[in-house]
C-alpha positions, 0 to 999 in steps of 0.5 A: 913621800908626798902621799905620806904627808897627805895621809898624816895631814888628813889623819890629824885633820880627822882627829882634830875635828873629832875632838872638836865636835865630839859630844859624849851622851853620858852625864857627869856627876863628878864633884862635891854635892850637898846632901838634901835627903837620904832614905835607905831601905825605907829608913830616913837617914838624913835630915834627922833631928840633929840636922835642924840645929846644924846648918852644914849638910854632909857632902856626897863626894862623887869621883869619876876617876875611881868611879865611886860615891862616898855617902855619909850614913850615921857619921861614917862614909859608905863607899859605893862603886858607880857604873853609868849605864847607856840610856836615852837622854831623859831616863839616865840609869846608874848601877851601884854596888856596895857592902850595904845591901840597899845600895846595890842595883840599878838606880833611876837618875833624875836631874833638874837644873834651875836658874837662880841668877843670870850667872848661877844655877842649881843642879838637883839630882835624885838617885832612886830605887825601890826603897832607897832615895838619895837626893843631893844638889850643887850650886854652880856659879859661872865665872865671867870671861876675863880677856888677857892683857893686851901685849904690844905687837898683837892685833887685839 
């Protein structure tokens, strides 16, 4: 009985340490992104002549749960299946598959992060293949940490 308790405690310790210090090497692009530029098969889709008058950019939606990207093209969304490929840190690659021929294949991913203010930054992402370029960005604001209310009987 004593060795079963030690085995269970050691397995739980290993699992807790693994979860605490595990660092996945993959990128996370999940969320809603503001479109900067879309060029499909050498043809510039966005920004077009109408974009000069409208200040709201279309959104690219990346869903990691369903592994898909929704790209706005000509007032309709093209659904693209997304697959992350193993790569070294500076050279990320993803594989896209869609009904649009120019959105099929392996794309190079370039990620650039720039600080705007002490607690906010901008993430710029480019997906580039031969004649296709999709560029989008996201502004991220880091919320300050608010400690919980003090409760009687607790040390802090």
